[in-house]
C-alpha positions as CSV (number, residue, x, y, z in Angstrom):
1,X,111.3,118.6,260.7
2,X,108.2,120.2,263.2
3,X,109.3,123.2,261.7
4,X,108.6,123.2,258.0
5,X,105.9,121.3,259.1
6,X,105.0,124.8,260.5
7,X,106.0,127.2,257.7
8,X,104.4,125.7,255.1
9,X,101.2,125.1,257.4
10,X,101.0,128.4,258.2
11,X,101.7,129.1,254.3
12,X,98.6,127.5,253.4
13,X,96.7,129.1,255.9
14,X,97.8,132.7,254.6
15,X,97.3,131.4,250.9
16,X,93.4,129.5,252.0
17,X,92.1,133.4,253.8
18,X,93.2,134.8,250.2
19,X,91.3,133.3,248.3
20,X,88.6,135.1,249.8
21,X,85.1,134.8,248.7
22,X,83.2,133.5,245.6
23,X,81.4,135.2,243.4
24,X,77.9,134.3,245.0
25,X,79.0,134.9,248.3
26,X,80.1,138.4,247.6
27,X,76.8,138.7,245.1
28,X,74.9,137.9,248.5
29,X,76.5,140.1,250.4
30,X,76.0,142.6,248.9
31,X,72.5,142.6,248.4
32,X,72.4,142.1,251.9
33,X,74.8,145.4,252.4
34,X,72.5,147.3,250.6
35,X,69.8,146.1,252.2
36,X,71.0,147.0,255.4
37,X,72.3,150.1,254.3
38,X,68.7,151.3,252.8
39,X,67.1,150.3,255.6
40,X,69.1,152.4,257.9
41,X,68.8,155.5,256.5
42,X,65.3,154.8,256.0
43,X,64.4,154.9,259.6
44,X,67.0,157.8,259.9
45,X,65.9,159.3,256.9
46,X,62.2,158.8,257.9
47,X,62.9,161.1,261.8
48,X,65.1,163.9,260.0
49,X,62.6,164.0,258.0
50,X,59.5,164.1,260.3
51,X,61.9,166.4,262.5
52,X,62.8,169.1,259.6
53,X,58.8,169.6,258.9
54,X,57.9,170.3,262.7
55,X,60.2,172.5,262.8
56,X,63.3,172.3,260.5
57,X,67.0,172.6,261.3
58,X,67.1,173.6,264.5
59,X,64.1,170.2,265.1
60,X,66.8,168.4,263.1
61,X,70.0,168.9,264.5
62,X,69.4,167.7,268.2
63,X,67.8,165.5,267.6
64,X,70.7,164.0,265.2
65,X,72.7,165.1,268.0
66,X,70.8,162.6,270.4
67,X,69.0,160.1,268.6
68,X,72.0,159.0,265.1
69,X,74.5,156.8,266.3
70,X,71.0,155.3,268.2
71,X,69.0,154.7,265.4
72,X,72.3,153.2,263.9
73,X,73.1,150.9,266.3
74,X,69.5,149.9,267.0
75,X,69.9,148.8,263.0
76,X,72.7,147.2,263.4
77,X,71.2,144.7,266.5
78,X,68.6,144.0,264.6
79,X,71.0,142.7,261.4
80,X,73.7,141.8,263.3
81,X,76.2,143.5,261.8
82,X,78.6,146.7,262.6
83,X,77.0,149.7,260.9
84,X,79.0,152.8,259.8
85,X,78.7,156.3,258.4
86,X,81.3,157.3,257.6
87,X,83.5,160.5,256.1
88,X,86.9,162.4,255.6
89,X,84.4,165.1,256.6
90,X,82.5,164.7,259.6
91,X,80.6,165.7,261.2
92,X,80.8,163.9,264.9
93,X,84.6,162.9,265.4
94,X,82.9,159.2,266.8
95,X,82.0,158.3,263.1
96,X,85.9,159.4,261.7
97,X,86.6,157.0,259.6
98,X,89.2,154.0,260.1
99,X,92.3,153.8,257.5
100,X,90.5,151.2,255.5
101,X,87.1,153.2,255.2
102,X,89.8,156.3,254.7
103,X,91.4,154.0,252.1
104,X,87.5,153.7,250.4
105,X,86.3,156.9,251.0
106,X,89.1,158.2,248.8
107,X,88.7,155.2,246.2
108,X,85.2,156.4,246.0
109,X,85.9,160.2,245.3
110,X,88.9,158.9,242.8
111,X,86.4,157.5,240.6
112,X,83.6,160.5,241.0
113,X,86.3,162.5,240.2
114,X,87.2,161.1,237.0
115,X,83.4,160.4,236.0
116,X,83.2,157.6,236.9
117,X,79.8,155.3,238.3
118,X,79.9,155.0,242.2
119,X,78.9,151.2,243.5
120,X,78.7,149.3,246.4
121,X,81.8,146.5,247.0
122,X,82.6,144.0,249.3
123,X,86.3,142.8,250.7
124,X,86.9,140.3,253.1
125,X,90.2,141.2,254.9
126,X,93.1,139.1,256.3
127,X,91.8,138.1,259.9
128,X,88.5,137.0,257.2
129,X,86.1,139.6,258.4
130,X,83.8,140.3,255.2
131,X,83.2,144.4,254.9
132,X,80.4,145.9,252.6
133,X,80.9,149.6,251.4
134,X,78.7,151.8,249.6
135,X,79.1,155.1,249.1
136,X,76.5,158.2,250.5
137,X,75.6,161.2,247.6
138,X,74.5,164.0,249.0
139,X,70.5,164.7,248.3
140,X,69.1,168.4,247.7
141,X,67.4,167.8,250.8
142,X,70.2,167.5,253.0
143,X,72.0,171.1,251.7
144,X,70.4,173.4,254.5
145,X,72.5,170.8,257.4
146,X,75.1,170.1,254.8
147,X,75.3,172.7,252.2
148,X,77.4,176.0,251.2
149,X,77.1,178.4,253.8
150,X,74.8,181.0,252.5
151,X,74.5,179.7,249.9
152,X,71.8,177.0,250.3
153,X,73.2,176.5,254.0
154,X,71.8,179.6,256.4
155,X,73.8,181.2,259.1
156,X,71.7,180.3,261.6
157,X,71.7,176.7,260.7
158,X,75.1,177.1,260.8
159,X,75.7,177.8,264.5
160,X,73.0,175.6,265.6
161,X,75.3,172.7,264.1
162,X,78.5,174.0,265.6
163,X,76.7,174.8,268.9
164,X,76.3,171.0,269.3
165,X,79.3,169.7,266.7
166,X,82.1,172.2,268.1
167,X,84.8,170.5,265.2
168,X,82.5,170.1,262.3
169,X,84.0,170.0,259.0
170,X,80.8,168.1,257.0
171,X,79.4,171.0,255.2
172,X,80.2,172.6,251.7
173,X,78.5,170.2,250.0
174,X,76.6,170.5,246.6
175,X,74.0,167.8,245.6
176,X,75.6,164.9,244.6
177,X,78.6,165.2,246.9
178,X,80.1,162.6,247.9
179,X,79.3,163.2,251.5
180,X,80.9,158.9,252.6
181,X,80.1,155.5,252.7
182,X,78.3,153.0,254.4
183,X,80.8,150.9,256.1
184,X,79.2,147.4,257.1
185,X,81.0,144.8,258.8
186,X,79.1,141.2,258.5
187,X,79.2,139.2,261.9
188,X,78.4,135.3,260.2
């Protein structure tokens, strides 16, 4: 009898976890995720723009190397979430995607390849944690550090990047390419 009750309660728990989020909850997490991604991108992007103005790639890349993770952690603490910028073509090995993030990147690439619009999504995992994913597309201003070598990216920039990131994979992009994703885990 106890074993049957345990099995029934286990099935009930699994089914209730699969029910996921309500439409209203998804909308709330979507708006919050967009706010966090925009604020984090703006915070880091503003500083990178400032460094580019002060000395170009020679100032911006060392700044990113020393500060990008700290800026992201600062924003994560502010919003009480886990924030990651990740890509299958990452610069910093610390930002390599986990399996779910890699799945999302591949999904976004497939959508982009088929000409579909890329939009943020909210999902709940099997542990009940809520995740926000949003595409990061390459903007023209990003090409001096992430562009095509010899076209939109100078060899001097590549040398600086390779010195600080010997295993860099984050070049060869063109404007509007998928650079990676924002991955935000809510800790409610």
